[in-house]
Every structure is written in C-alpha cells, then in structure tokens.
One Martini backbone bead per residue (centre of mass of N, CA, C, O) as a GRO file, in nm:
protein
  291
    1MET     BB    1  -0.461  -2.859   0.188
    2GLU     BB    2  -0.740  -2.690   0.167
    3PRO     BB    3  -0.929  -2.449   0.195
    4PRO     BB    4  -1.229  -2.364   0.376
    5PHE     BB    5  -1.474  -2.370   0.187
    6PRO     BB    6  -1.609  -2.094   0.221
    7ILE     BB    7  -1.478  -1.746   0.212
    8PRO     BB    8  -1.502  -1.472   0.373
    9PHE     BB    9  -1.520  -1.132   0.230
   10ALA     BB   10  -1.367  -0.815   0.149
   11LYS     BB   11  -1.395  -0.543  -0.070
   12MET     BB   12  -1.150  -0.279  -0.089
   13SER     BB   13  -1.103   0.092  -0.094
   14GLY     BB   14  -0.811   0.316  -0.119
   15THR     BB   15  -0.813   0.530  -0.355
   16GLY     BB   16  -0.789   0.253  -0.556
   17ASN     BB   17  -0.669   0.073  -0.346
   18ASP     BB   18  -0.702  -0.277  -0.347
   19PHE     BB   19  -0.871  -0.527  -0.127
   20ILE     BB   20  -0.851  -0.830   0.053
   21VAL     BB   21  -1.057  -0.914   0.337
   22ILE     BB   22  -0.985  -1.125   0.629
   23ASP     BB   23  -1.111  -1.303   0.893
   24HIS     BB   24  -0.830  -1.453   1.101
   25ARG     BB   25  -0.878  -1.521   1.408
   26ARG     BB   26  -0.941  -1.790   1.285
   27PRO     BB   27  -0.675  -2.001   1.172
   28PHE     BB   28  -0.771  -2.159   0.877
   29LEU     BB   29  -0.480  -2.092   0.700
   30GLN     BB   30  -0.217  -2.224   0.839
   31LYS     BB   31  -0.173  -2.468   0.600
   32VAL     BB   32  -0.132  -2.251   0.391
   33ASP     BB   33  -0.006  -2.104   0.103
   34LEU     BB   34  -0.021  -1.771   0.115
   35PRO     BB   35   0.124  -1.656  -0.132
   36ALA     BB   36  -0.036  -1.829  -0.339
   37PHE     BB   37  -0.316  -1.741  -0.252
   38ALA     BB   38  -0.276  -1.440  -0.310
   39ARG     BB   39  -0.206  -1.459  -0.610
   40SER     BB   40  -0.470  -1.587  -0.698
   41ILE     BB   41  -0.697  -1.381  -0.578
   42CYS     BB   42  -0.538  -1.118  -0.712
   43THR     BB   43  -0.615  -1.202  -0.989
   44ARG     BB   44  -0.712  -1.060  -1.260
   45LYS     BB   45  -1.018  -1.190  -1.414
   46PHE     BB   46  -0.986  -1.486  -1.256
   47SER     BB   47  -1.058  -1.329  -0.995
   48VAL     BB   48  -1.104  -1.088  -0.784
   49GLY     BB   49  -0.885  -0.887  -0.739
   50ALA     BB   50  -0.578  -0.715  -0.633
   51ASP     BB   51  -0.316  -0.552  -0.450
   52GLY     BB   52  -0.418  -0.719  -0.185
   53LEU     BB   53  -0.381  -0.907   0.126
   54ILE     BB   54  -0.585  -0.920   0.430
   55LEU     BB   55  -0.515  -1.037   0.762
   56ILE     BB   56  -0.708  -1.070   1.050
   57GLU     BB   57  -0.562  -1.087   1.381
   58GLU     BB   58  -0.466  -1.202   1.668
   59THR     BB   59  -0.345  -1.024   1.970
   60ALA     BB   60  -0.122  -0.897   2.194
   61GLY     BB   61  -0.148  -0.545   2.279
   62ALA     BB   62  -0.389  -0.530   2.066
   63ASP     BB   63  -0.659  -0.540   1.859
   64PHE     BB   64  -0.460  -0.627   1.618
   65ARG     BB   65  -0.338  -0.802   1.337
   66TRP     BB   66  -0.142  -0.833   1.037
   67GLN     BB   67  -0.144  -0.970   0.710
   68PHE     BB   68   0.051  -0.863   0.422
   69PHE     BB   69  -0.014  -0.908   0.070
   70ASN     BB   70   0.084  -0.893  -0.222
   71ALA     BB   71   0.000  -0.982  -0.542
   72ASP     BB   72   0.282  -1.165  -0.552
   73GLY     BB   73   0.304  -1.274  -0.228
   74SER     BB   74   0.442  -1.065  -0.077
   75LEU     BB   75   0.558  -0.927   0.201
   76ALA     BB   76   0.453  -0.641   0.388
   77GLU     BB   77   0.518  -0.402   0.621
   78MET     BB   78   0.347  -0.169   0.464
   79CYS     BB   79   0.015   0.010   0.420
   80GLY     BB   80  -0.174   0.282   0.415
   81ASN     BB   81  -0.439   0.197   0.270
   82GLY     BB   82  -0.460  -0.077   0.411
   83ALA     BB   83  -0.483   0.038   0.699
   84ARG     BB   84  -0.753   0.182   0.655
   85CYS     BB   85  -0.912  -0.071   0.574
   86ALA     BB   86  -0.860  -0.239   0.827
   87ALA     BB   87  -0.992  -0.039   1.023
   88ARG     BB   88  -1.274  -0.036   0.902
   89PHE     BB   89  -1.329  -0.337   0.926
   90ALA     BB   90  -1.285  -0.362   1.236
   91PHE     BB   91  -1.510  -0.168   1.310
   92GLU     BB   92  -1.757  -0.299   1.158
   93LYS     BB   93  -1.686  -0.594   1.310
   94LYS     BB   94  -1.607  -0.535   1.616
   95ILE     BB   95  -1.285  -0.560   1.672
   96ALA     BB   96  -1.275  -0.239   1.698
   97PRO     BB   97  -1.255   0.068   1.777
   98ALA     BB   98  -1.238   0.394   1.667
   99ARG     BB   99  -0.986   0.360   1.847
  100MET     BB  100  -0.676   0.211   1.738
  101ARG     BB  101  -0.456  -0.087   1.746
  102PHE     BB  102  -0.194  -0.222   1.527
  103GLN     BB  103   0.001  -0.481   1.380
  104THR     BB  104   0.312  -0.464   1.207
  105LEU     BB  105   0.619  -0.497   1.057
  106ALA     BB  106   0.664  -0.171   1.114
  107GLY     BB  107   0.456  -0.165   1.349
  108GLU     BB  108   0.259   0.037   1.523
  109ILE     BB  109  -0.085   0.129   1.460
  110GLN     BB  110  -0.283   0.416   1.447
  111ALA     BB  111  -0.649   0.459   1.455
  112GLU     BB  112  -0.929   0.658   1.312
  113MET     BB  113  -1.247   0.759   1.291
  114THR     BB  114  -1.366   1.016   1.035
  115GLY     BB  115  -1.630   0.923   0.948
  116ALA     BB  116  -1.568   0.840   0.612
  117GLU     BB  117  -1.285   0.828   0.741
  118VAL     BB  118  -0.929   0.751   0.780
  119LYS     BB  119  -0.685   0.783   1.047
  120VAL     BB  120  -0.329   0.736   1.038
  121ARG     BB  121  -0.050   0.653   1.221
  122MET     BB  122   0.266   0.661   1.144
  123THR     BB  123   0.559   0.559   1.119
  124PRO     BB  124   0.862   0.663   1.146
  125PRO     BB  125   1.056   0.808   0.941
  126ARG     BB  126   1.340   0.698   0.728
  127GLY     BB  127   1.622   0.755   0.534
  128LEU     BB  128   1.693   1.028   0.427
  129ASP     BB  129   1.760   1.103   0.065
  130LEU     BB  130   1.900   1.358  -0.116
  131ASP     BB  131   2.007   1.412  -0.428
  132ARG     BB  132   2.028   1.147  -0.602
  133GLU     BB  133   2.222   0.986  -0.839
  134VAL     BB  134   2.062   0.804  -1.107
  135VAL     BB  135   2.135   0.563  -1.344
  136LEU     BB  136   1.974   0.536  -1.642
  137GLY     BB  137   1.902   0.465  -1.963
  138GLU     BB  138   1.853   0.795  -2.014
  139GLY     BB  139   2.010   0.870  -1.754
  140PRO     BB  140   2.041   1.092  -1.521
  141GLN     BB  141   1.875   1.106  -1.193
  142THR     BB  142   1.689   1.271  -0.952
  143VAL     BB  143   1.676   1.119  -0.627
  144HIS     BB  144   1.459   1.044  -0.362
  145SER     BB  145   1.454   0.906  -0.019
  146LEU     BB  146   1.208   0.706   0.182
  147ASN     BB  147   1.096   0.554   0.484
  148THR     BB  148   0.729   0.462   0.545
  149GLY     BB  149   0.767   0.128   0.600
  150VAL     BB  150   0.860   0.164   0.305
  151PRO     BB  151   1.032   0.202   0.022
  152HIS     BB  152   1.111   0.529  -0.138
  153ALA     BB  153   1.098   0.697  -0.443
  154VAL     BB  154   1.159   1.042  -0.564
  155LEU     BB  155   1.016   1.227  -0.842
  156PHE     BB  156   1.024   1.522  -1.023
  157THR     BB  157   0.773   1.692  -1.219
  158GLU     BB  158   0.602   1.891  -1.461
  159ASP     BB  159   0.430   1.630  -1.593
  160ASN     BB  160   0.252   1.368  -1.476
  161ALA     BB  161   0.088   1.269  -1.726
  162ALA     BB  162   0.382   1.210  -1.886
  163ALA     BB  163   0.487   1.000  -1.709
  164PRO     BB  164   0.695   0.699  -1.708
  165VAL     BB  165   0.601   0.498  -1.474
  166VAL     BB  166   0.655   0.204  -1.559
  167PRO     BB  167   0.941   0.196  -1.691
  168ARG     BB  168   1.087   0.377  -1.477
  169GLY     BB  169   0.985   0.241  -1.222
  170ARG     BB  170   1.105  -0.040  -1.281
  171GLU     BB  171   1.401   0.051  -1.292
  172ILE     BB  172   1.413   0.159  -1.003
  173ARG     BB  173   1.311  -0.089  -0.845
  174HIS     BB  174   1.578  -0.263  -0.980
  175HIS     BB  175   1.801  -0.104  -0.886
  176ALA     BB  176   2.108  -0.146  -0.741
  177GLY     BB  177   2.072   0.097  -0.527
  178PHE     BB  178   1.794  -0.078  -0.399
  179GLN     BB  179   1.934  -0.315  -0.299
  180PRO     BB  180   1.750  -0.600  -0.222
  181ALA     BB  181   1.447  -0.479  -0.181
  182GLY     BB  182   1.386  -0.236  -0.318
  183THR     BB  183   1.140  -0.003  -0.474
  184ASN     BB  184   0.943   0.253  -0.483
  185ALA     BB  185   0.786   0.481  -0.733
  186ASN     BB  186   0.761   0.843  -0.741
  187PHE     BB  187   0.556   1.083  -0.912
  188VAL     BB  188   0.597   1.447  -0.885
  189GLN     BB  189   0.365   1.723  -0.863
  190VAL     BB  190   0.334   2.058  -0.818
  191LEU     BB  191   0.020   2.245  -0.744
  192GLY     BB  192   0.102   2.382  -0.462
  193GLU     BB  193   0.163   2.479  -0.134
  194SER     BB  194  -0.045   2.199  -0.056
  195ALA     BB  195   0.004   2.035  -0.344
  196LEU     BB  196  -0.021   1.708  -0.507
  197SER     BB  197   0.097   1.483  -0.755
  198VAL     BB  198   0.070   1.114  -0.746
  199ARG     BB  199   0.266   0.849  -0.888
  200THR     BB  200   0.281   0.479  -0.858
  201TYR     BB  201   0.526   0.231  -0.839
  202GLU     BB  202   0.471  -0.099  -0.718
  203ARG     BB  203   0.596  -0.308  -0.516
  204GLY     BB  204   0.443  -0.633  -0.586
  205VAL     BB  205   0.263  -0.532  -0.830
  206GLU     BB  206   0.418  -0.421  -1.087
  207ASP     BB  207   0.272  -0.129  -1.098
  208GLU     BB  208   0.045   0.094  -1.136
  209THR     BB  209  -0.143   0.263  -0.900
  210MET     BB  210  -0.415   0.453  -0.782
  211ALA     BB  211  -0.257   0.421  -0.500
  212CYS     BB  212  -0.023   0.540  -0.225
  213GLY     BB  213   0.025   0.601   0.096
  214THR     BB  214   0.335   0.588   0.152
  215GLY     BB  215   0.398   0.758  -0.104
  216ALA     BB  216   0.248   1.015  -0.023
  217VAL     BB  217   0.413   1.064   0.231
  218ALA     BB  218   0.696   1.075   0.106
  219SER     BB  219   0.635   1.306  -0.093
  220ALA     BB  220   0.549   1.523   0.113
  221ILE     BB  221   0.809   1.529   0.282
  222VAL     BB  222   1.014   1.589   0.063
  223ALA     BB  223   0.879   1.852  -0.036
  224ALA     BB  224   0.900   1.999   0.238
  225VAL     BB  225   1.208   1.985   0.281
  226ARG     BB  226   1.244   2.144  -0.008
  227GLY     BB  227   1.013   2.384   0.000
  228LEU     BB  228   0.733   2.316  -0.181
  229VAL     BB  229   0.565   2.259   0.086
  230ARG     BB  230   0.283   2.257   0.322
  231PRO     BB  231   0.141   2.156   0.596
  232PRO     BB  232  -0.103   2.014   0.487
  233VAL     BB  233  -0.118   1.758   0.229
  234ALA     BB  234  -0.257   1.734  -0.089
  235VAL     BB  235  -0.320   1.423  -0.260
  236THR     BB  236  -0.327   1.329  -0.590
  237THR     BB  237  -0.415   1.055  -0.749
  238SER     BB  238  -0.444   0.847  -1.014
  239GLY     BB  239  -0.768   0.819  -0.950
  240GLY     BB  240  -0.845   1.132  -0.837
  241GLU     BB  241  -0.803   1.123  -0.548
  242GLN     BB  242  -0.774   1.207  -0.186
  243LEU     BB  243  -0.503   1.285   0.028
  244THR     BB  244  -0.397   1.346   0.371
  245ILE     BB  245  -0.101   1.503   0.506
  246HIS     BB  246   0.019   1.491   0.836
  247PHE     BB  247   0.274   1.719   0.978
  248GLN     BB  248   0.594   1.780   1.133
  249LEU     BB  249   0.874   1.994   1.114
  250ASN     BB  250   1.219   1.905   1.225
  251GLY     BB  251   1.370   2.009   0.996
  252ARG     BB  252   1.423   1.687   0.840
  253GLN     BB  253   1.200   1.594   1.046
  254ALA     BB  254   0.919   1.394   1.067
  255GLU     BB  255   0.624   1.441   1.266
  256ASP     BB  256   0.328   1.334   1.323
  257VAL     BB  257   0.220   1.111   1.110
  258TYR     BB  258  -0.060   1.136   0.880
  259LEU     BB  259  -0.325   0.942   0.720
  260GLN     BB  260  -0.597   1.062   0.508
  261GLY     BB  261  -0.901   0.877   0.409
  262PRO     BB  262  -1.075   0.669   0.229
  263ALA     BB  263  -1.269   0.357   0.320
  264LEU     BB  264  -1.411   0.108   0.118
  265ILE     BB  265  -1.692  -0.102   0.092
  266VAL     BB  266  -1.779  -0.263  -0.190
  267TYR     BB  267  -1.786  -0.578  -0.099
  268GLU     BB  268  -1.939  -0.895  -0.014
  269GLY     BB  269  -1.825  -1.246   0.018
  270GLN     BB  270  -1.735  -1.569  -0.139
  271LEU     BB  271  -1.498  -1.800  -0.158
  272THR     BB  272  -1.417  -2.037  -0.386
  273ALA     BB  273  -1.241  -2.287  -0.533
  274GLU     BB  274  -1.256  -2.135  -0.819
  275ALA     BB  275  -1.053  -1.899  -0.743
  276LEU     BB  276  -0.796  -2.109  -0.822
  277TYR     BB  277  -0.850  -2.119  -1.113
  278ARG     BB  278  -0.740  -2.200  -1.452
  279PRO     BB  279  -0.709  -2.197  -1.766
  280PRO     BB  280  -0.612  -2.375  -2.008
  281GLY     BB  281  -0.278  -2.262  -2.090
  282SER     BB  282  -0.192  -2.106  -1.875
  283LEU     BB  283   0.064  -2.013  -1.676
  284ILE     BB  284  -0.153  -2.112  -1.462
  285ASP     BB  285  -0.251  -2.426  -1.433
  286LYS     BB  286  -0.560  -2.434  -1.291
  287ARG     BB  287  -0.382  -2.473  -0.996
  288LEU     BB  288  -0.251  -2.361  -0.724
  289PRO     BB  289  -0.023  -2.414  -0.499
  290ILE     BB  290  -0.130  -2.429  -0.127
  291VAL     BB  291   0.072  -2.661   0.042
   0.00000   0.00000   0.00000
C-alpha cells in the first residue's frame, strides 16, 4: 500500500538543521515502511531533502508526541533543533499552546515560544565521561562524552575551521569504544568566556550538518565543567547561526538545561508519489519499497 498522496508537509530549519514535518495526528502512514519513506523523501537533489523527518502525533498526557527519523531512516531518541521546529510547527498549526509539552523517545520535552525563537527544556544530561583517550588512525585523541538525549563525543580544537570534521567524525562515530549505538562527534573551539564554535558530524545523517542542538548542549556543558566557559553559552554553528544554551552547574552535573534559537518555516507544500522515484541506474532504482 502506498502513502495516500498528496501529503501536506512543512520544510523547516533550525539554524541550518533542516526537517520535513508532517501532521500525523490522523495516522494515515501507519501501514507504510516509515524508515524507507524517510530515507526517500530526505534524499537531497532527488526529493525534498532534509536531515530528518518529524511526524507529529496524538498522545495522552502531553500536547503531542513525535516520531523522529534521521535521514538514513533510523529512529532518533532526541534532536534539539528538531524539537524546536516541532514546537514551532505545533504552535502555528494550533496543535499546542505557546507553552507546551511533548513526548520523545528520550522523555518529555517542554517548549515555549519566545518571539521569533523557541526555547526547549532538555532532558537531564547523563553519562559524563571526561578526558578519555581514544586511539584513532592518526593516533590517540582526548575525547569527552555526554548523553544529552543522544550520545555525543566532544573534541576541543584550536582552529575549528581547519578541523577534519567528516573523516575524523566518521571514525569516532564508528569507533569500537562507542558501540553498539555509535555516537555523534562535535569539534569545539572556545571563542570567549561564554562563547563556542561547534561543528558536528551527525550519526544518522552520516555527514557534517549545519547545526546540531543536542551537540551544542553537550559541547557547552563539557566546556563549562572543564572551566572553559560560563553559562549561558552562545554557540556558533557550522551554518554561522547562533544557539544559546542555558543551564546551571552543580559540581559536574548540569541542571535546568535549555536550548534556545530560531525555528523557521521555510515553505509548505505537498509530497506527490514522484517524491519516491529515482532515475534509472541510480543506487535506489525507481522507487523505494515502502510497504
């Protein structure tokens, strides 16, 4: 069974992290292979293209819940920029009020509209591990790790513009020390007493993205615990935009963690059946299996 085309959607951007958002409160895709569907429509150049697919769904006990799929079709527990985009979408479509709660695989997320921006309260970070030596192809590297809804590795650099984000990030993402789940990899340069530059190789996208909300949060907390910055921390992303990370440090534990930044509705449209087609001879010939 094919999806019931056409399918209304919104294309959204959270500081360059882009998403396809679909109102799925009426579950018309329930018989569809959602990972394959996500892979297809998130494929750049051949379809809409995005870092992920967000389905907004009904639930008891919160304003809504989401299903979040990375561009490779894998389910993600949490995505900070995606959470801000989901909140903006839900507010604009009158699904939720300006202060809202929604459910993710990482737990309940609180969000509020703050003018042109969205501020989300993150789930409590866990699993802080500092100064871990990880042996890579070029030799040992000092890596810090923290789970901010999804796992993140953090490496500090002197010049983030020159950081080999894709090759080194891919090696860290698949390193045996972070299996079986793998990890995202963040390259961080300290810009000032409350400012960082962060570039992220994202698991599930398998490339550098223009921003990563959970990665910005992990980087800010690790830098603060190591005494390099003080909150609130302004994070400049790969796309040149800025996220603000609010939190309180209680020893090595970060509390009351919030991620704030813009969530833009770039355009709205309708997916047709041709969004699933591929040109003959491509790696995915003609149409992805979706049932």
